[in-house]
Biopython code that builds the backbone (N, CA, C, O; Angstrom):
import numpy as np
from Bio.PDB.StructureBuilder import StructureBuilder

atoms = [
    (1, "MET", "N", (143.459, 102.830, 105.740)),
    (1, "MET", "CA", (142.603, 103.962, 105.475)),
    (1, "MET", "C", (141.148, 103.591, 105.758)),
    (1, "MET", "O", (140.630, 102.655, 105.149)),
    (2, "PRO", "N", (140.488, 104.290, 106.650)),
    (2, "PRO", "CA", (139.099, 103.948, 106.959)),
    (2, "PRO", "C", (138.131, 104.359, 105.844)),
    (2, "PRO", "O", (137.019, 103.834, 105.779)),
    (3, "GLN", "N", (138.526, 105.277, 104.975)),
    (3, "GLN", "CA", (137.619, 105.704, 103.919)),
    (3, "GLN", "C", (137.438, 104.636, 102.848)),
    (3, "GLN", "O", (136.472, 104.683, 102.086)),
    (4, "SER", "N", (138.352, 103.676, 102.782)),
    (4, "SER", "CA", (138.258, 102.633, 101.774)),
    (4, "SER", "C", (137.177, 101.609, 102.105)),
    (4, "SER", "O", (136.686, 100.920, 101.211)),
    (5, "ASN", "N", (136.806, 101.503, 103.361)),
    (5, "ASN", "CA", (135.797, 100.547, 103.784)),
    (5, "ASN", "C", (134.430, 101.235, 103.734)),
    (5, "ASN", "O", (134.153, 102.099, 104.566)),
    (6, "PRO", "N", (133.564, 100.869, 102.768)),
    (6, "PRO", "CA", (132.288, 101.567, 102.641)),
    (6, "PRO", "C", (131.237, 101.123, 103.659)),
    (6, "PRO", "O", (130.171, 101.734, 103.741)),
    (7, "GLY", "N", (131.512, 100.084, 104.428)),
    (7, "GLY", "CA", (130.530, 99.528, 105.359)),
    (7, "GLY", "C", (129.971, 100.534, 106.356)),
    (7, "GLY", "O", (128.763, 100.773, 106.343)),
    (8, "PRO", "N", (130.774, 101.128, 107.210)),
    (8, "PRO", "CA", (130.200, 102.052, 108.201)),
    (8, "PRO", "C", (129.694, 103.357, 107.578)),
    (8, "PRO", "O", (128.745, 103.957, 108.084)),
    (9, "TRP", "N", (130.312, 103.791, 106.497)),
    (9, "TRP", "CA", (129.874, 105.046, 105.884)),
    (9, "TRP", "C", (128.540, 104.880, 105.182)),
    (9, "TRP", "O", (127.745, 105.818, 105.120)),
    (10, "PHE", "N", (128.295, 103.697, 104.655)),
    (10, "PHE", "CA", (126.999, 103.448, 104.037)),
    (10, "PHE", "C", (125.891, 103.467, 105.086)),
    (10, "PHE", "O", (124.801, 103.975, 104.823)),
    (11, "LYS", "N", (126.158, 102.921, 106.268)),
    (11, "LYS", "CA", (125.180, 102.961, 107.356)),
    (11, "LYS", "C", (124.888, 104.396, 107.772)),
    (11, "LYS", "O", (123.736, 104.756, 108.014)),
    (12, "VAL", "N", (125.924, 105.206, 107.855)),
    (12, "VAL", "CA", (125.734, 106.606, 108.217)),
    (12, "VAL", "C", (124.888, 107.301, 107.164)),
    (12, "VAL", "O", (123.999, 108.083, 107.503)),
    (13, "LEU", "N", (125.149, 107.028, 105.903)),
    (13, "LEU", "CA", (124.368, 107.617, 104.827)),
    (13, "LEU", "C", (122.902, 107.194, 104.908)),
    (13, "LEU", "O", (122.007, 108.026, 104.760)),
    (14, "VAL", "N", (122.655, 105.919, 105.139)),
    (14, "VAL", "CA", (121.274, 105.419, 105.221)),
    (14, "VAL", "C", (120.560, 106.026, 106.415)),
    (14, "VAL", "O", (119.408, 106.439, 106.291)),
    (15, "TYR", "N", (121.215, 106.091, 107.569)),
    (15, "TYR", "CA", (120.580, 106.675, 108.760)),
    (15, "TYR", "C", (120.309, 108.161, 108.571)),
    (15, "TYR", "O", (119.280, 108.668, 109.019)),
    (16, "ALA", "N", (121.219, 108.854, 107.914)),
    (16, "ALA", "CA", (121.002, 110.280, 107.672)),
    (16, "ALA", "C", (119.791, 110.481, 106.760)),
    (16, "ALA", "O", (118.969, 111.361, 107.019)),
    (17, "TRP", "N", (119.667, 109.677, 105.694)),
    (17, "TRP", "CA", (118.518, 109.823, 104.807)),
    (17, "TRP", "C", (117.230, 109.412, 105.494)),
    (17, "TRP", "O", (116.190, 110.030, 105.263)),
    (18, "LEU", "N", (117.268, 108.404, 106.320)),
    (18, "LEU", "CA", (116.066, 108.030, 107.067)),
    (18, "LEU", "C", (115.642, 109.155, 108.004)),
    (18, "LEU", "O", (114.452, 109.421, 108.166)),
    (19, "PHE", "N", (116.612, 109.806, 108.613)),
    (19, "PHE", "CA", (116.311, 110.947, 109.477)),
    (19, "PHE", "C", (115.666, 112.063, 108.663)),
    (19, "PHE", "O", (114.642, 112.617, 109.064)),
    (20, "PHE", "N", (116.260, 112.390, 107.525)),
    (20, "PHE", "CA", (115.743, 113.481, 106.716)),
    (20, "PHE", "C", (114.368, 113.173, 106.125)),
    (20, "PHE", "O", (113.551, 114.078, 105.953)),
    (21, "LEU", "N", (114.108, 111.909, 105.815)),
    (21, "LEU", "CA", (112.841, 111.559, 105.187)),
    (21, "LEU", "C", (111.723, 111.253, 106.164)),
    (21, "LEU", "O", (110.564, 111.192, 105.753)),
    (22, "THR", "N", (112.022, 111.057, 107.442)),
    (22, "THR", "CA", (110.960, 110.729, 108.399)),
    (22, "THR", "C", (110.727, 111.834, 109.422)),
    (22, "THR", "O", (109.583, 112.232, 109.640)),
    (23, "ILE", "N", (111.757, 112.327, 110.038)),
    (23, "ILE", "CA", (111.577, 113.268, 111.147)),
    (23, "ILE", "C", (111.385, 114.692, 110.648)),
    (23, "ILE", "O", (110.485, 115.388, 111.117)),
    (24, "ILE", "N", (112.192, 115.129, 109.731)),
    (24, "ILE", "CA", (112.132, 116.530, 109.284)),
    (24, "ILE", "C", (110.808, 116.843, 108.580)),
    (24, "ILE", "O", (110.218, 117.876, 108.896)),
    (25, "PRO", "N", (110.295, 116.024, 107.645)),
    (25, "PRO", "CA", (109.013, 116.374, 107.018)),
    (25, "PRO", "C", (107.858, 116.442, 108.016)),
    (25, "PRO", "O", (106.971, 117.284, 107.869)),
    (26, "THR", "N", (107.853, 115.572, 109.028)),
    (26, "THR", "CA", (106.765, 115.632, 110.008)),
    (26, "THR", "C", (106.834, 116.919, 110.816)),
    (26, "THR", "O", (105.796, 117.481, 111.166)),
    (27, "LYS", "N", (108.032, 117.393, 111.117)),
    (27, "LYS", "CA", (108.157, 118.654, 111.838)),
    (27, "LYS", "C", (107.704, 119.824, 110.974)),
    (27, "LYS", "O", (107.079, 120.760, 111.472)),
    (28, "ILE", "N", (108.014, 119.774, 109.696)),
    (28, "ILE", "CA", (107.616, 120.860, 108.800)),
    (28, "ILE", "C", (106.107, 120.832, 108.578)),
    (28, "ILE", "O", (105.474, 121.888, 108.553)),
    (29, "LEU", "N", (105.519, 119.651, 108.417)),
    (29, "LEU", "CA", (104.087, 119.558, 108.172)),
    (29, "LEU", "C", (103.263, 119.901, 109.403)),
    (29, "LEU", "O", (102.101, 120.284, 109.266)),
    (30, "ASN", "N", (103.820, 119.778, 110.591)),
    (30, "ASN", "CA", (103.101, 120.140, 111.807)),
    (30, "ASN", "C", (103.102, 121.633, 112.064)),
    (30, "ASN", "O", (102.398, 122.100, 112.960)),
    (31, "TYR", "N", (103.865, 122.387, 111.311)),
    (31, "TYR", "CA", (103.919, 123.828, 111.468)),
    (31, "TYR", "C", (102.593, 124.433, 111.024)),
    (31, "TYR", "O", (102.094, 124.127, 109.940)),
    (32, "ILE", "N", (102.035, 125.279, 111.854)),
    (32, "ILE", "CA", (100.763, 125.917, 111.542)),
    (32, "ILE", "C", (101.038, 127.362, 111.169)),
    (32, "ILE", "O", (101.691, 128.093, 111.914)),
    (33, "SER", "N", (100.547, 127.758, 110.040)),
    (33, "SER", "CA", (100.739, 129.124, 109.576)),
    (33, "SER", "C", (99.821, 130.064, 110.351)),
    (33, "SER", "O", (98.650, 129.741, 110.550)),
    (34, "PRO", "N", (100.319, 131.216, 110.793)),
    (34, "PRO", "CA", (99.456, 132.139, 111.532)),
    (34, "PRO", "C", (98.410, 132.809, 110.642)),
    (34, "PRO", "O", (97.378, 133.258, 111.141)),
    (35, "ASN", "N", (98.654, 132.882, 109.355)),
    (35, "ASN", "CA", (97.700, 133.497, 108.432)),
    (35, "ASN", "C", (97.019, 132.403, 107.636)),
    (35, "ASN", "O", (97.565, 131.894, 106.657)),
    (36, "LYS", "N", (95.824, 132.049, 108.066)),
    (36, "LYS", "CA", (95.102, 130.996, 107.363)),
    (36, "LYS", "C", (94.501, 131.565, 106.083)),
    (36, "LYS", "O", (94.035, 132.705, 106.076)),
    (37, "PRO", "N", (94.504, 130.801, 105.015)),
    (37, "PRO", "CA", (93.934, 131.310, 103.767)),
    (37, "PRO", "C", (92.421, 131.464, 103.884)),
    (37, "PRO", "O", (91.747, 130.631, 104.489)),
    (38, "THR", "N", (91.905, 132.522, 103.310)),
    (38, "THR", "CA", (90.469, 132.755, 103.320)),
    (38, "THR", "C", (89.909, 132.491, 101.935)),
    (38, "THR", "O", (90.578, 132.700, 100.923)),
    (39, "THR", "N", (88.689, 132.035, 101.911)),
    (39, "THR", "CA", (88.053, 131.772, 100.630)),
    (39, "THR", "C", (87.396, 133.054, 100.140)),
    (39, "THR", "O", (86.835, 133.819, 100.924)),
    (40, "THR", "N", (87.471, 133.269, 98.874)),
    (40, "THR", "CA", (86.843, 134.445, 98.285)),
    (40, "THR", "C", (85.676, 134.000, 97.421)),
    (40, "THR", "O", (85.706, 132.932, 96.809)),
    (41, "LYS", "N", (84.659, 134.828, 97.384)),
    (41, "LYS", "CA", (83.497, 134.506, 96.562)),
    (41, "LYS", "C", (83.800, 134.883, 95.119)),
    (41, "LYS", "O", (84.394, 135.923, 94.833)),
    (42, "THR", "N", (83.380, 134.023, 94.244)),
    (42, "THR", "CA", (83.604, 134.309, 92.832)),
    (42, "THR", "C", (82.440, 135.143, 92.322)),
    (42, "THR", "O", (81.276, 134.812, 92.549)),
    (43, "LYS", "N", (82.761, 136.210, 91.643)),
    (43, "LYS", "CA", (81.739, 137.084, 91.088)),
    (43, "LYS", "C", (81.617, 136.821, 89.593)),
    (43, "LYS", "O", (82.610, 136.654, 88.886)),
    (44, "LYS", "N", (80.375, 136.789, 89.138)),
    (44, "LYS", "CA", (80.165, 136.650, 87.705)),
    (44, "LYS", "C", (80.061, 138.047, 87.121)),
    (44, "LYS", "O", (79.241, 138.856, 87.556)),
    (45, "HIS", "N", (80.878, 138.316, 86.158)),
    (45, "HIS", "CA", (80.865, 139.608, 85.511)),
    (45, "HIS", "C", (79.806, 139.629, 84.420)),
    (45, "HIS", "O", (79.520, 138.616, 83.782)),
    (46, "LYS", "N", (79.231, 140.816, 84.223)),
    (46, "LYS", "CA", (78.273, 140.955, 83.132)),
    (46, "LYS", "C", (79.027, 140.885, 81.808)),
    (46, "LYS", "O", (80.048, 141.545, 81.612)),
    (47, "THR", "N", (78.511, 140.092, 80.938)),
    (47, "THR", "CA", (79.116, 140.026, 79.614)),
    (47, "THR", "C", (78.152, 140.675, 78.637)),
    (47, "THR", "O", (77.131, 140.084, 78.288)),
    (48, "ALA", "N", (78.459, 141.865, 78.199)),
    (48, "ALA", "CA", (77.618, 142.580, 77.240)),
    (48, "ALA", "C", (78.449, 142.905, 76.008)),
    (48, "ALA", "O", (79.659, 143.123, 76.080)),
    (49, "PHE", "N", (77.757, 142.929, 74.881)),
    (49, "PHE", "CA", (78.445, 143.260, 73.648)),
    (49, "PHE", "C", (78.683, 144.752, 73.576)),
    (49, "PHE", "O", (77.915, 145.538, 74.131)),
    (50, "TRP", "N", (79.715, 145.132, 72.911)),
    (50, "TRP", "CA", (80.024, 146.540, 72.732)),
    (50, "TRP", "C", (79.586, 146.938, 71.329)),
    (50, "TRP", "O", (80.120, 146.456, 70.330)),
    (51, "PHE", "N", (78.603, 147.828, 71.280)),
    (51, "PHE", "CA", (78.118, 148.288, 69.989)),
    (51, "PHE", "C", (78.757, 149.625, 69.668)),
    (51, "PHE", "O", (78.632, 150.586, 70.427)),
    (52, "TRP", "N", (79.429, 149.675, 68.557)),
    (52, "TRP", "CA", (80.098, 150.903, 68.161)),
    (52, "TRP", "C", (79.102, 151.815, 67.432)),
    (52, "TRP", "O", (78.472, 151.402, 66.459)),
    (53, "PRO", "N", (78.965, 153.059, 67.912)),
    (53, "PRO", "CA", (77.967, 153.948, 67.289)),
    (53, "PRO", "C", (78.496, 154.669, 66.059)),
    (53, "PRO", "O", (78.799, 155.859, 66.147)),
    (54, "TRP", "N", (78.619, 154.018, 64.942)),
    (54, "TRP", "CA", (79.044, 154.707, 63.736)),
    (54, "TRP", "C", (78.062, 154.438, 62.712)),
    (54, "TRP", "O", (78.198, 154.916, 61.585)),
]
sb = StructureBuilder()
sb.init_structure("model")
sb.init_model(0)
sb.init_chain("A")
sb.init_seg("    ")
for serial, (resi, resn, name, xyz) in enumerate(atoms, 1):
    if name == "N":
        sb.init_residue(resn, " ", resi, " ")
    sb.init_atom(name, np.array(xyz, "f"), 0.0, 1.0, " ", f" {name:<3s}", serial, name[0])
structure = sb.get_structure()
């Protein structure tokens, strides 16, 4: 039974994880979004007390 020998299957597992951890993230990080985020100006709101007329 070839499944009993972990030697070649362990190599396949290691190569697959190396592929997923090196090549795929670089391809995803190189993707440029067509909608770039824009910065918004922060507005300071007036803080006034509310006086109740009673």
